[in-house]
C-alpha positions as CSV (number, residue, x, y, z in Angstrom):
1,M,52.2,-3.5,-14.4
2,I,48.5,-3.0,-13.5
3,K,47.0,-6.1,-12.0
4,N,44.0,-4.7,-10.2
5,V,41.2,-2.3,-11.1
6,I,39.1,-0.8,-8.3
7,F,35.7,0.6,-9.2
8,D,33.3,3.0,-7.4
9,V,29.7,2.0,-8.1
10,G,27.6,5.2,-8.3
11,Q,27.8,7.0,-11.6
12,V,30.6,4.6,-12.7
13,L,28.9,1.2,-12.9
14,V,25.3,2.3,-12.1
15,A,23.2,5.4,-12.6
16,W,21.9,7.2,-9.5
17,E,18.8,9.0,-10.6
18,P,16.5,9.5,-7.6
19,V,14.6,12.5,-9.0
20,E,13.8,10.6,-12.2
21,A,12.6,7.7,-10.1
22,M,10.3,9.9,-8.1
23,R,8.9,11.3,-11.3
24,A,8.4,7.8,-12.6
25,L,6.5,7.0,-9.4
26,G,4.0,9.7,-10.4
27,M,5.2,12.6,-8.2
28,D,4.7,16.1,-9.5
29,E,7.6,18.6,-9.3
30,E,6.6,20.1,-6.0
31,T,6.4,16.7,-4.4
32,V,9.7,15.6,-6.0
33,R,11.5,18.6,-4.5
34,A,9.9,18.0,-1.1
35,V,10.7,14.2,-1.1
36,A,14.2,14.7,-2.4
37,D,14.9,17.4,0.2
38,A,13.7,15.1,2.9
39,T,15.6,12.1,1.7
40,V,18.5,12.0,-0.7
41,H,19.5,15.6,-0.2
42,T,20.1,15.2,3.5
43,S,23.0,14.4,5.7
44,D,20.9,11.4,6.9
45,W,21.4,9.8,3.5
46,D,25.2,10.2,3.9
47,E,24.9,8.7,7.4
48,A,23.0,5.7,5.9
49,D,25.9,5.2,3.4
50,R,28.2,5.3,6.4
51,G,26.1,2.6,8.2
52,A,25.4,4.9,11.1
53,L,21.6,4.8,11.0
54,S,19.3,1.8,11.0
55,D,16.7,1.5,8.3
56,E,14.0,2.4,10.8
57,E,15.9,5.5,12.0
58,L,16.5,6.6,8.5
59,L,12.9,6.3,7.3
60,T,11.6,7.9,10.5
61,G,14.1,10.8,10.0
62,F,13.0,11.3,6.4
63,I,9.3,11.4,7.4
64,R,10.0,13.8,10.3
65,K,11.5,16.2,7.8
66,A,8.4,16.3,5.6
67,P,5.5,14.7,7.4
68,A,3.0,16.0,4.8
69,Y,4.7,13.8,2.2
70,E,4.9,10.6,4.3
71,A,3.1,8.4,1.7
72,Q,5.4,9.6,-1.1
73,I,8.5,9.2,1.0
74,R,7.5,5.6,1.9
75,N,6.7,5.0,-1.8
76,F,10.2,6.2,-2.8
77,W,11.7,4.2,0.1
78,E,10.1,1.0,-1.2
79,H,11.1,1.6,-4.8
80,V,14.6,3.1,-4.4
81,N,15.7,0.4,-6.8
82,R,14.1,2.5,-9.6
83,A,16.7,5.2,-9.0
84,I,19.7,2.8,-9.6
85,Y,20.3,0.8,-12.7
86,P,23.5,-0.5,-14.4
87,F,24.9,1.4,-17.3
88,P,24.7,-0.7,-20.5
89,Y,28.4,-1.1,-20.9
90,V,29.1,-2.6,-17.5
91,G,28.7,-6.3,-18.2
92,E,30.9,-6.3,-21.3
93,W,33.4,-4.0,-19.7
94,M,33.8,-6.2,-16.7
95,R,34.1,-9.4,-18.8
96,T,36.7,-7.8,-21.1
97,L,38.8,-6.7,-18.1
98,K,38.5,-10.2,-16.5
99,D,39.4,-11.9,-19.8
100,K,42.6,-9.7,-19.9
101,G,43.6,-11.0,-16.5
102,Y,42.7,-8.0,-14.3
103,R,41.4,-8.6,-10.8
104,L,38.3,-6.4,-10.2
105,Y,37.3,-4.8,-7.0
106,I,34.6,-2.5,-5.7
107,L,35.1,0.2,-3.2
108,S,32.0,2.4,-2.8
109,N,29.8,4.3,-0.5
110,Y,26.4,2.6,-0.4
111,G,23.7,2.3,2.2
112,A,22.4,-1.1,3.6
113,W,18.8,-0.5,2.6
114,T,19.7,0.6,-0.9
115,Y,22.1,-2.4,-1.2
116,A,19.3,-4.8,-0.1
117,K,16.9,-3.3,-2.6
118,T,19.3,-3.2,-5.6
119,K,21.8,-6.0,-5.3
120,D,19.9,-8.5,-7.4
121,Q,18.6,-6.1,-10.1
122,S,21.3,-3.5,-10.4
123,L,24.5,-4.9,-8.9
124,G,24.6,-8.2,-10.9
125,F,28.2,-7.4,-11.8
126,L,29.2,-8.2,-8.2
127,K,29.4,-11.9,-9.3
128,D,32.3,-10.9,-11.6
129,V,34.4,-9.1,-9.1
130,D,37.2,-10.5,-6.9
131,G,36.1,-8.5,-3.9
132,A,33.9,-5.6,-2.7
133,L,33.8,-3.3,0.2
134,F,30.8,-1.1,0.8
135,S,30.8,1.7,3.3
136,F,27.8,0.5,5.2
137,E,29.6,-2.7,5.9
138,V,32.5,-1.1,7.6
139,K,30.8,1.9,9.1
């Protein structure tokens, strides 16, 4: 008998759309490519999820990869929450599972900076889970 349900976060409970967020911030396609290639398309992003880099190290590394785009990188950095938003079904889905007696858990790769910028707006479902473990917390 199933008693527990464990969810990933990205592309299960929330969308992860960094390129769309960059476009929404007014970046043209060349800038989007440069900023994405210097940030979310790097191994540094994975290291952030792993909790291996501080926020300062991460941002400095991004800028070092594309110094001509520093302003745009900083803009995306400050507005990373625009890249992450809950799917419309999440609230009802979680409540339905809880009402049926399932215990709900989160196990997900997620960076500390991204978590700090999105926990209130996009991760509201955390109040409905019985436990959560994010990669940045355990390295």
